[in-house]
NUKOL-124460 format. One record per atom (N, C-alpha, C): residue in one letter; residue number from 1; y, z, x. Coordinates in nm, 4 decimals. Example, Ala and Ser with C-alpha at 12.3 -4.5 7.8 and 13.67 -1.06 7.14 Angstrom:
# NUKOL-124460
  resn  resi         v         w         u
     a     1   -0.5690    0.7800    1.3190
     a     1   -0.4500    0.7800    1.2300
     a     1   -0.3300    0.7800    1.3200
     s     2   -0.2250    0.7080    1.2850
     s     2   -0.1060    0.7140    1.3670
     s     2    0.0030    0.7870    1.2900
This chain:
# NUKOL-124460
  resn  resi         v         w         u
     x     1    6.6653   13.6525   11.8531
     x     1    6.5522   13.6155   11.9388
     x     1    6.5496   13.4646   11.9616
     x     2    6.5886   13.3893   11.8561
     x     2    6.5868   13.2437   11.8686
     x     2    6.6784   13.1961   11.9807
     x     3    6.7945   13.2634   11.9982
     x     3    6.8849   13.2212   12.1053
     x     3    6.8234   13.2485   12.2426
     x     4    6.7450   13.3563   12.2551
     x     4    6.6763   13.3824   12.3822
     x     4    6.5721   13.2757   12.4108
     x     5    6.4997   13.2353   12.3074
     x     5    6.3938   13.1353   12.3245
     x     5    6.4497   12.9993   12.3645
     x     6    6.5746   12.9731   12.3292
     x     6    6.6334   12.8437   12.3642
     x     6    6.7257   12.8519   12.4855
     x     7    6.7452   12.9701   12.5404
     x     7    6.8287   12.9860   12.6600
     x     7    6.7470   12.9410   12.7811
     x     8    6.7795   12.8244   12.8313
     x     8    6.6991   12.7636   12.9376
     x     8    6.6923   12.8483   13.0651
     x     9    6.7985   12.9160   13.0978
     x     9    6.7984   12.9983   13.2192
     x     9    6.7015   13.1165   13.2046
     x    10    6.7059   13.1837   13.0903
     x    10    6.6149   13.2969   13.0672
     x    10    6.4704   13.2484   13.0649
     x    11    6.4455   13.1382   12.9970
     x    11    6.3098   13.0830   12.9915
     x    11    6.2627   13.0462   13.1321
     x    12    6.3500   12.9837   13.2089
     x    12    6.3151   12.9470   13.3461
     x    12    6.2804   13.0716   13.4282
     x    13    6.3629   13.1751   13.4198
     x    13    6.3381   13.2967   13.4965
     x    13    6.2055   13.3625   13.4566
     x    14    6.1762   13.3646   13.3277
     x    14    6.0502   13.4227   13.2807
     x    14    5.9322   13.3423   13.3339
     x    15    5.9412   13.2100   13.3242
     x    15    5.8289   13.1267   13.3692
     x    15    5.8110   13.1314   13.5205
     x    16    5.9197   13.1353   13.5950
     x    16    5.9089   13.1445   13.7412
     x    16    5.8478   13.2797   13.7792
     x    17    5.8931   13.3852   13.7140
     x    17    5.8386   13.5183   13.7425
     x    17    5.6894   13.5240   13.7103
     x    18    5.6529   13.4841   13.5877
     x    18    5.5117   13.4863   13.5478
     x    18    5.4270   13.3962   13.6367
     x    19    5.4756   13.2758   13.6603
     x    19    5.4022   13.1823   13.7451
     x    19    5.3822   13.2386   13.8840
     x    20    5.4866   13.2978   13.9393
     x    20    5.4762   13.3589   14.0718
     x    20    5.3756   13.4722   14.0750
     x    21    5.3760   13.5552   13.9710
     x    21    5.2802   13.6662   13.9641
     x    21    5.1372   13.6122   13.9658
     x    22    5.1103   13.5098   13.8856
     x    22    4.9741   13.4564   13.8792
     x    22    4.9332   13.3859   14.0086
     x    23    5.0248   13.3134   14.0693
     x    23    4.9921   13.2473   14.1964
     x    23    4.9618   13.3527   14.3030
     x    24    5.0483   13.4514   14.3152
     x    24    5.0280   13.5557   14.4164
     x    24    4.8991   13.6334   14.3891
     x    25    4.8733   13.6640   14.2621
     x    25    4.7522   13.7388   14.2278
     x    25    4.6257   13.6608   14.2620
     x    26    4.6326   13.5299   14.2574
     x    26    4.5133   13.4481   14.2811
     x    26    4.4754   13.4376   14.4292
     x    27    4.5719   13.4459   14.5167
     x    27    4.5487   13.4107   14.6572
     x    27    4.4439   13.4973   14.7271
     x    28    4.4556   13.6284   14.7185
     x    28    4.3602   13.7174   14.7852
     x    28    4.2199   13.6988   14.7270
     x    29    4.2133   13.6729   14.5983
     x    29    4.0838   13.6539   14.5315
     x    29    4.0181   13.5227   14.5736
     x    30    4.0990   13.4190   14.5913
     x    30    4.0458   13.2900   14.6356
     x    30    3.9918   13.3013   14.7772
     x    31    4.0649   13.3728   14.8619
     x    31    4.0247   13.3894   15.0025
     x    31    3.8965   13.4708   15.0151
     x    32    3.8800   13.5720   14.9300
     x    32    3.7642   13.6611   14.9431
     x    32    3.6997   13.6884   14.8066
     x    33    3.6293   13.5894   14.7507
     x    33    3.5685   13.6084   14.6188
     x    33    3.4620   13.7181   14.6168
     x    34    3.3956   13.7422   14.7285
     x    34    3.2930   13.8479   14.7317
     x    34    3.3566   13.9854   14.7095
     x    35    3.4695   14.0104   14.7732
     x    35    3.5394   14.1375   14.7533
     x    35    3.5902   14.1478   14.6095
     x    36    3.6347   14.0355   14.5532
     x    36    3.6799   14.0373   14.4144
     x    36    3.5624   14.0660   14.3211
     x    37    3.4452   14.0128   14.3525
     x    37    3.3260   14.0412   14.2721
     x    37    3.2954   14.1906   14.2716
     x    38    3.3144   14.2558   14.3842
     x    38    3.2939   14.4016   14.3916
     x    38    3.3947   14.4725   14.3006
     x    39    3.5197   14.4271   14.3024
     x    39    3.6211   14.4857   14.2131
     x    39    3.5801   14.4700   14.0673
     x    40    3.5261   14.3543   14.0326
     x    40    3.4808   14.3294   13.8958
     x    40    3.3648   14.4225   13.8606
     x    41    3.2697   14.4359   13.9526
     x    41    3.1545   14.5235   13.9284
     x    41    3.1959   14.6695   13.9107
     x    42    3.3040   14.7105   13.9750
     x    42    3.3512   14.8485   13.9630
     x    42    3.3891   14.8856   13.8201
     x    43    3.4205   14.7869   13.7371
     x    43    3.4546   14.8131   13.5974
     x    43    3.3310   14.8477   13.5133
     x    44    3.2115   14.8191   13.5673
     x    44    3.0842   14.8512   13.5012
     x    44    3.0736   14.7893   13.3619
     x    45    3.1111   14.6609   13.3540
     x    45    3.1051   14.5885   13.2273
     x    45    3.0066   14.4722   13.2355
     x    46    2.9950   14.4105   13.3530
     x    46    2.9044   14.2967   13.3715
     x    46    2.8143   14.3224   13.4921
     x    47    2.7045   14.2471   13.4956
     x    47    2.6118   14.2580   13.6091
     x    47    2.6554   14.1645   13.7217
     x    48    2.5751   14.1568   13.8252
     x    48    2.6115   14.0845   13.9469
     x    48    2.6361   13.9351   13.9218
     x    49    2.5452   13.8681   13.8536
     x    49    2.5607   13.7227   13.8353
     x    49    2.6888   13.6860   13.7610
     x    50    2.7177   13.7470   13.6458
     x    50    2.8463   13.7155   13.5813
     x    50    2.9665   13.7527   13.6681
     x    51    2.9565   13.8626   13.7425
     x    51    3.0675   13.9033   13.8297
     x    51    3.0945   13.7968   13.9353
     x    52    2.9872   13.7387   13.9906
     x    52    3.0049   13.6332   14.0916
     x    52    3.0678   13.5080   14.0308
     x    53    3.0266   13.4739   13.9103
     x    53    3.0838   13.3566   13.8425
     x    53    3.2321   13.3821   13.8134
     x    54    3.2621   13.4984   13.7590
     x    54    3.4021   13.5326   13.7285
     x    54    3.4859   13.5348   13.8554
     x    55    3.4319   13.5921   13.9623
     x    55    3.5055   13.6015   14.0892
     x    55    3.5311   13.4647   14.1504
     x    56    3.4499   13.3681   14.1149
     x    56    3.4677   13.2325   14.1661
     x    56    3.5654   13.1525   14.0803
     x    57    3.5581   13.1684   13.9493
     x    57    3.6364   13.0858   13.8565
     x    57    3.7738   13.1441   13.8252
     x    58    3.7806   13.2742   13.8001
     x    58    3.9053   13.3365   13.7546
     x    58    4.0239   13.3159   13.8496
     x    59    4.0075   13.3330   13.9800
     x    59    4.1242   13.3126   14.0682
     x    59    4.1819   13.1712   14.0601
     x    60    4.0961   13.0723   14.0444
     x    60    4.1438   12.9343   14.0325
     x    60    4.2144   12.9137   13.8994
     x    61    4.1659   12.9787   13.7939
     x    61    4.2347   12.9717   13.6644
     x    61    4.3722   13.0374   13.6753
     x    62    4.3795   13.1494   13.7471
     x    62    4.5091   13.2156   13.7677
     x    62    4.6043   13.1252   13.8467
     x    63    4.5530   13.0611   13.9504
     x    63    4.6364   12.9726   14.0315
     x    63    4.6881   12.8553   13.9484
     x    64    4.5998   12.7900   13.8742
     x    64    4.6412   12.6765   13.7916
     x    64    4.7389   12.7188   13.6822
     x    65    4.7146   12.8338   13.6238
     x    65    4.8047   12.8870   13.5223
     x    65    4.9429   12.9119   13.5821
     x    66    4.9471   12.9763   13.6976
     x    66    5.0741   13.0042   13.7640
     x    66    5.1489   12.8772   13.8000
     x    67    5.0773   12.7793   13.8551
     x    67    5.1414   12.6518   13.8899
     x    67    5.1896   12.5793   13.7651
     x    68    5.1123   12.5878   13.6581
     x    68    5.1530   12.5264   13.5319
     x    68    5.2841   12.5853   13.4815
     x    69    5.2982   12.7157   13.4917
     x    69    5.4223   12.7813   13.4486
     x    69    5.5388   12.7448   13.5397
     x    70    5.5143   12.7443   13.6693
     x    70    5.6207   12.7124   13.7645
     x    70    5.6683   12.5677   13.7523
     x    71    5.5741   12.4769   13.7396
     x    71    5.6065   12.3347   13.7446
     x    71    5.6245   12.2701   13.6069
     x    72    5.5955   12.3443   13.5021
     x    72    5.6118   12.2901   13.3672
     x    72    5.4990   12.1975   13.3263
     x    73    5.3819   12.2147   13.3863
     x    73    5.2653   12.1351   13.3489
     x    73    5.1932   12.2096   13.2372
     x    74    5.2017   12.1576   13.1173
     x    74    5.1433   12.2236   13.0006
     x    74    5.1923   12.3685   12.9881
     x    75    5.3220   12.3884   12.9758
     x    75    5.3756   12.5247   12.9754
     x    75    5.3248   12.6109   12.8602
     x    76    5.3054   12.5520   12.7431
     x    76    5.2543   12.6326   12.6313
     x    76    5.1088   12.6698   12.6555
     x    77    5.0298   12.5771   12.7056
     x    77    4.8898   12.6067   12.7366
     x    77    4.8794   12.7085   12.8489
     x    78    4.9645   12.6940   12.9496
     x    78    4.9657   12.7896   13.0610
     x    78    5.0071   12.9281   13.0125
     x    79    5.1046   12.9329   12.9219
     x    79    5.1492   13.0609   12.8668
     x    79    5.0393   13.1258   12.7842
     x    80    4.9686   13.0448   12.7059
     x    80    4.8586   13.0970   12.6243
     x    80    4.7439   13.1466   12.7121
     x    81    4.7142   13.0732   12.8180
     x    81    4.6104   13.1168   12.9119
     x    81    4.6521   13.2477   12.9792
     x    82    4.7775   13.2570   13.0197
     x    82    4.8275   13.3808   13.0817
     x    82    4.8147   13.4975   12.9845
     x    83    4.8572   13.4756   12.8598
     x    83    4.8493   13.5824   12.7596
     x    83    4.7043   13.6250   12.7366
     x    84    4.6140   13.5285   12.7320
     x    84    4.4720   13.5597   12.7110
     x    84    4.4158   13.6416   12.8262
     x    85    4.4436   13.5984   12.9486
     x    85    4.3942   13.6727   13.0645
     x    85    4.4528   13.8136   13.0678
     x    86    4.5826   13.8247   13.0415
     x    86    4.6474   13.9561   13.0453
     x    86    4.5933   14.0491   12.9370
     x    87    4.5627   13.9940   12.8196
     x    87    4.5041   14.0765   12.7133
     x    87    4.3694   14.1323   12.7583
     x    88    4.2867   14.0476   12.8189
     x    88    4.1557   14.0920   12.8676
     x    88    4.1725   14.1950   12.9793
     x    89    4.2623   14.1670   13.0747
     x    89    4.2843   14.2606   13.1861
     x    89    4.3288   14.3977   13.1335
     x    90    4.4197   14.3968   13.0358
     x    90    4.4730   14.5218   12.9811
     x    90    4.3636   14.6015   12.9107
     x    91    4.2830   14.5330   12.8313
     x    91    4.1731   14.6007   12.7610
     x    91    4.0717   14.6561   12.8604
     x    92    4.0378   14.5784   12.9630
     x    92    3.9410   14.6258   13.0627
     x    92    3.9925   14.7473   13.1387
     x    93    4.1199   14.7455   13.1757
     x    93    4.1751   14.8617   13.2457
     x    93    4.1796   14.9832   13.1539
     x    94    4.2176   14.9631   13.0285
     x    94    4.2186   15.0741   12.9328
     x    94    4.0800   15.1319   12.9130
     x    95    3.9819   15.0450   12.9024
     x    95    3.8428   15.0885   12.8869
     x    95    3.7970   15.1686   13.0083
     x    96    3.8269   15.1173   13.1267
     x    96    3.7870   15.1878   13.2499
     x    96    3.8554   15.3235   13.2585
     x    97    3.9817   15.3276   13.2211
     x    97    4.0561   15.4531   13.2249
     x    97    3.9966   15.5539   13.1257
     x    98    3.9651   15.5090   13.0053
     x    98    3.9054   15.5966   12.9049
     x    98    3.7671   15.6464   12.9466
     x    99    3.6960   15.5669   13.0257
     x    99    3.5638   15.6068   13.0738
     x    99    3.5720   15.6909   13.2007
     x   100    3.6938   15.7190   13.2451
     x   100    3.7127   15.8069   13.3603
     x   100    3.6871   15.7416   13.4952
     x   101    3.6892   15.6092   13.5006
     x   101    3.6682   15.5411   13.6279
     x   101    3.7956   15.5480   13.7116
     x   102    3.7815   15.5828   13.8349
     x   102    3.8944   15.5869   13.9287
     x   102    3.8758   15.4710   14.0253
     x   103    3.9250   15.3526   13.9836
     x   103    3.9013   15.2299   14.0596
     x   103    4.0316   15.1539   14.0811
     x   104    4.0261   15.0612   14.1747
     x   104    4.1366   14.9675   14.1955
     x   104    4.1291   14.8622   14.0861
     x   105    4.2427   14.8160   14.0414
     x   105    4.2417   14.7154   13.9346
     x   105    4.1903   14.5803   13.9842
     x   106    4.2007   14.5531   14.1135
     x   106    4.1599   14.4230   14.1656
     x   106    4.2619   14.3145   14.1365
     x   107    4.3844   14.3551   14.1069
     x   107    4.4881   14.2608   14.0638
     x   107    4.5416   14.1715   14.1757
     x   108    4.5933   14.2331   14.2808
     x   108    4.6586   14.1577   14.3871
     x   108    4.5901   14.1717   14.5217
     x   109    4.5164   14.2788   14.5385
     x   109    4.4499   14.3042   14.6652
     x   109    4.3114   14.3575   14.6359
     x   110    4.2185   14.3207   14.7196
     x   110    4.0825   14.3686   14.7020
     x   110    4.0564   14.4947   14.7826
     x   111    4.1611   14.5491   14.8435
     x   111    4.1520   14.6760   14.9136
     x   111    4.1345   14.7850   14.8077
     x   112    4.0242   14.8607   14.8108
     x   112    3.9971   14.9609   14.7075
     x   112    4.1015   15.0714   14.6969
     x   113    4.1832   15.0886   14.7973
     x   113    4.2838   15.1949   14.7925
     x   113    4.4157   15.1470   14.7313
     x   114    4.4241   15.0189   14.6977
     x   114    4.5485   14.9614   14.6464
     x   114    4.5357   14.9333   14.4971
     x   115    4.6402   14.9638   14.4221
     x   115    4.6469   14.9246   14.2818
     x   115    4.5507   14.9978   14.1901
     x   116    4.5470   15.1292   14.2006
     x   116    4.4583   15.2076   14.1143
     x   116    4.4963   15.1869   13.9682
     x   117    4.3957   15.1840   13.8806
     x   117    4.4250   15.1698   13.7383
     x   117    4.4900   15.2974   13.6867
     x   118    4.5696   15.2811   13.5845
     x   118    4.6389   15.3944   13.5246
     x   118    4.7359   15.3441   13.4191
     x   119    4.8068   15.4346   13.3595
     x   119    4.9005   15.3986   13.2537
     x   119    5.0081   15.3012   13.2990
     x   120    5.0586   15.3207   13.4202
     x   120    5.1641   15.2317   13.4711
     x   120    5.1112   15.0895   13.4879
     x   121    4.9920   15.0760   13.5402
     x   121    4.9331   14.9429   13.5602
     x   121    4.9078   14.8755   13.4252
     x   122    4.8622   14.9524   13.3270
     x   122    4.8396   14.8984   13.1923
     x   122    4.9727   14.8554   13.1310
     x   123    5.0765   14.9346   13.1486
     x   123    5.2092   14.9002   13.0964
     x   123    5.2624   14.7728   13.1626
     x   124    5.2373   14.7576   13.2930
     x   124    5.2793   14.6349   13.3626
     x   124    5.2129   14.5129   13.3002
     x   125    5.0828   14.5205   13.2790
     x   125    5.0124   14.4068   13.2197
     x   125    5.0577   14.3808   13.0769
     x   126    5.0858   14.4869   13.0019
     x   126    5.1366   14.4701   12.8651
     x   126    5.2728   14.4011   12.8673
     x   127    5.3574   14.4389   12.9624
     x   127    5.4872   14.3724   12.9763
     x   127    5.4726   14.2250   13.0122
     x   128    5.3809   14.1954   13.1028
     x   128    5.3555   14.0555   13.1391
     x   128    5.2991   13.9790   13.0204
     x   129    5.2178   14.0443   12.9387
     x   129    5.1639   13.9824   12.8175
     x   129    5.2790   13.9429   12.7244
     x   130    5.3743   14.0333   12.7049
     x   130    5.4889   14.0050   12.6185
     x   130    5.5695   13.8869   12.6738
     x   131    5.5889   13.8831   12.8056
     x   131    5.6610   13.7701   12.8658
     x   131    5.5852   13.6393   12.8461
     x   132    5.4534   13.6431   12.8525
     x   132    5.3758   13.5201   12.8336
     x   132    5.3844   13.4720   12.6889
     x   133    5.3890   13.5638   12.5936
     x   133    5.4074   13.5250   12.4526
     x   133    5.5468   13.4655   12.4342
     x   134    5.6474   13.5275   12.4948
     x   134    5.7835   13.4733   12.4915
     x   134    5.7830   13.3305   12.5459
     x   135    5.7175   13.3098   12.6605
     x   135    5.7112   13.1783   12.7231
     x   135    5.6423   13.0769   12.6321
     x   136    5.5407   13.1206   12.5602
     x   136    5.4680   13.0317   12.4696
     x   136    5.5607   12.9746   12.3618
     x   137    5.6474   13.0582   12.3069
     x   137    5.7351   13.0157   12.1981
     x   137    5.8667   12.9556   12.2465
     x   138    5.8932   12.9593   12.3758
     x   138    6.0209   12.9132   12.4305
     x   138    6.0239   12.7611   12.4451
     x   139    6.1395   12.7125   12.4885
     x   139    6.1614   12.5691   12.5074
     x   139    6.0521   12.5086   12.5953
     x   140    5.9897   12.4049   12.5461
     x   140    5.8756   12.3425   12.6130
     x   140    5.9102   12.2846   12.7495
     x   141    6.0273   12.2264   12.7638
     x   141    6.0596   12.1485   12.8840
     x   141    6.1358   12.2283   12.9897
     x   142    6.1175   12.3582   12.9938
     x   142    6.1906   12.4395   13.0906
     x   142    6.0972   12.4847   13.2017
     x   143    6.1238   12.4356   13.3231
     x   143    6.0434   12.4691   13.4406
     x   143    6.1270   12.4402   13.5645
     x   144    6.0712   12.4721   13.6804
     x   144    6.1420   12.4399   13.8047
     x   144    6.1649   12.2896   13.8172
     x   145    6.0655   12.2097   13.7809
     x   145    6.0809   12.0644   13.7919
     x   145    6.1864   12.0119   13.6964
     x   146    6.1832   12.0569   13.5711
     x   146    6.2830   12.0072   13.4754
     x   146    6.4218   12.0579   13.5121
     x   147    6.4307   12.1777   13.5668
     x   147    6.5604   12.2338   13.6046
     x   147    6.6224   12.1543   13.7186
     x   148    6.5432   12.1125   13.8160
     x   148    6.5976   12.0390   13.9300
     x   148    6.6363   11.8961   13.8924
     x   149    6.5816   11.8433   13.7851
     x   149    6.6137   11.7066   13.7417
     x   149    6.7395   11.7001   13.6562
     x   150    6.7897   11.8138   13.6097
     x   150    6.9075   11.8159   13.5231
     x   150    7.0345   11.7887   13.6043
     x   151    7.1310   11.7331   13.5338
     x   151    7.2620   11.7161   13.5954
     x   151    7.3292   11.8529   13.6060
     x   152    7.4186   11.8741   13.7027
     x   152    7.4824   12.0052   13.7231
     x   152    7.5455   12.0635   13.5976
     x   153    7.6061   11.9822   13.5103
     x   153    7.6706   12.0348   13.3907
     x   153    7.5696   12.0847   13.2886
     x   154    7.4445   12.0401   13.2973
     x   154    7.3426   12.0820   13.2021
     x   154    7.2847   12.2184   13.2350
     x   155    7.3016   12.2683   13.3573
     x   155    7.2428   12.3973   13.3963
     x   155    7.3042   12.5126   13.3187
     x   156    7.4299   12.5002   13.2784
     x   156    7.4970   12.6093   13.2100
     x   156    7.4525   12.6225   13.0650
     x   157    7.3938   12.5176   13.0074
     x   157    7.3546   12.5192   12.8659
     x   157    7.2408   12.6124   12.8382
């Protein structure tokens, strides 16, 4: 496992993938926070006021987290934030599924017919959680910015 954590190419690919997922996930929510608030309310865990606050703040946290992973700005903090968000998302989807709610996860689109919660969606978030933990323990200085600054002979290392 230690060799994987120090393999700069693998770390870069994980961080670019995770960062891209968080950036893409944030965009629809930033554009339409009211629709995202409805998605949050569908989970039946919080009332309207907290849902509005979460719908306003969470997409920006996702965007900053994704950019942090992509650009190498506080990569360990960004990885920890990603892992924390994914843990909460996974638990909330599991809870909704156990309570028999047939709802959209609200992950990438606020269209209620897209991204229904279920075992596959929970497994996806669990996989992303594992990648974020991997990123947390991986080489600190591996990102798109650090990769582009390396000399050509250093890319193979």
